[in-house]
N, C-alpha and C positions, 0 to 999 in steps of 0.2 A: 798626876795626884790620881787612890784610887778609894773608890769606896767598896767597900767586902760590906756582901750584904748575906745575913741569914735568914732564913726562912721555915714556915712550918712545914707537916708532911703535908701532902697532898688530901684531898678527902675525891676527885675526880678522877682517872687516868690520865698521865702526863704522854701525850701525842711523842712520837719519838722524833718529830722534825717541831717540833715547837719554838723552830727559832721567829718564827713569826709571830707567834703568841708573843712571846722576851720583846722582841721590837715593839709590837705595839703597846705594851706595859708602858716600857719607854718611854714612851710619844706620850702617851697619860698622863706622864710621872713631869716632861718638860713643859706640856702645854706648849702654848705659841714660841717657846724659846728653839733657838737652833746654832747649832754649834758647828760650822763648819768654815772653811776657808777657798772659798769657791768648790769646786766640785769635791774636794776632796774629806774624810771622816777624819776629825781629829778625836775621837776616840773609839774604843773598842771594849766587847764585851766578853767572858769567858765565860766558856758551856757552864751548864750547872751543874755543878758536882754534887752527888748522892743520890742517883736514880738508876733502877735496880729494870731494865726493859727487858720484858718478854715478846717478841713480835715487833707492832707496832707501836705497842703504848708499855709505861713503867709505873714506876712507882716510890716512892724516898724508902730510902735503907735508913734502916734504926741509928745511922749516927747524923742524918737530917739533911737538908737543903742550902748550898749556897751557892753563890755565885760573886764576879768583881765586873766593876763596872770603872776604866783609865780614863782617863782626858789630859789634854794640856788644858783646859780649859776650866779652872777653877768654879768659875758662876754658874755652868754647866751642872758639876757633881752638885753644889750648893741647892739648884734648880732642882733635880732629881732627889734630894735627903729633902727640900720643900712637900714637891708633889707626894712622896711617901705619908710623911704624918697627915696631910689632906684623905690618903686613899691608899691603903698598906695590900690593898690586894691587886692576884698578879690574873693568874688563869688555875684552870685545874683545882678551883680550891686551897690553892697555895698563897698564905700574906706573906708578907714579910715583917718579922720579929725584934731583928735586931740589925742597924748600920754598925758600921766604924771605918774611919780613914786614916790611911797607909799616906803618907807622905812621899815624895822621891827619892829612893835611896840616892846615896852619891855611890855613883859610880867611874872609880878611882885605876881602874885597868884601862888599857888601851883596847883589849878585848873582852867582851864579856860572854860568857854562856848563859842560855836561855834553854829553859823549856817550856814548849805549848799548851794552854789552858784551852785553845779550840784550834780545830785542822784550820792548816795554811791553803789558802785558794792562792795559785799561782796560776795565772789565765791571762793569755796575751792574743788576740785575733782569733778570739773562738775557739785557744786550743789551752789543754791544759798540762803546764809541768808539774813536777814533783823532785823529790828532796833527790838528791843523786843526779839530776843534770844540771848539769853550770848555767846552763839558760833560768834554770830556775831561780838560780841566786841572782843571777845578772838582773831581772827583773822584777825581782824584789828590791835590790838594792837601789835600781832605776826608779821605781816609785815611792821610794822611802826618800829617797833626796826632790824628788818632785812637791812630796809633803810639807820637806823641812824650807825650802825656797819658798814655798806659798804661805809660810808661815813668819819667814822675814829672819830664817838662818843661812849664814854665811857660809858653814863646813856642813860636810857629807860625813856617812856612814859605806858601811861596807858589811854586806849580808850573807850569810851562806848556812846552808845545813849542815847539820853535825857530820861531817862523812863517814864518823868512826861509830856511830850509832847504830849498834846492831837489830834493833827493832824498828825501823824505821816501816812504814805502812801508810795504804791509802787507805780512803773513806769516802763514800758518796753522801754528799748532806744535799738533802730537799730544802727551797724556802721558796713555796707555795709550788706554781708548777717548773722551774729550773733546778736543776739536777747538775749541782756542779764538785767532782772530785780533787782532793783535797789530800796534805802530805800531816801523818802526824811523826815528828822528827825534829827537834832542840835546832837551837841555831845558836850559831856564832854570828856576834853586833861587834865591827869594828869603828869606833870613832871616840871622838871627846864626849868627858861626861854629859857634856848638856846634849850634844845628839844620840847619845845613849841610853839618857831618861826620857826624851823626846820619842824616841822608839818604843820604848816600857808603856809608855800611856797609849798612843795609839797603834800600837798594834802593825803586825807584817803584814803582809801580801795583798793580796784585793780584799774587798768588801767586808772589812773590819768591823765596820755601823754595823751590819746586822748579825754580828756574834762569829766573826771569826776574827784567826790571825791571834788572838789573845795570848801575850808571854809571861813569865814569872821565872824568877832566880830559883 
């Protein structure tokens, strides 16, 4: 299930590395509720779309601000909606103006192509791996299959960065004092309709719970 969130413009400058603030807002809305299968995050958060940055800070474009949160846990999404109703404030003077729910799409192809809505982190043994490296595909696949198994699924998926995408790039995402190097590149996911929908919700790569690896069609 996917929750689309439309927001007001900011009244204060938005920091370039806003993800800790967005994560803190999510925790505020959730209260004591936790949605995890052991050590694996069961949700993903997109970038906030509509920010124009100038150096370390940014402000909303005329088109406004929006982002989404996806989860395999419907109760998790319901808790967020209740939290927003109680307190719709976020950070930098941003407030939530509207929310809408998107049900899981029907993925009727064996292989689906997805765009990324937040940078994809692939990290193993303190080393970063990027689009174009087969190891990155291997580690993304391995992590997703561990998440599937933890959630009770028998089937597996195969994930790979789109090798034909000409505009693949890397970017640094700072989360508090940690600097992560990530890829911006579409991906292919091979699996069953159910396992592909799972990946659509939980996101790909590492650290999806802090706002990395969100995907969409």
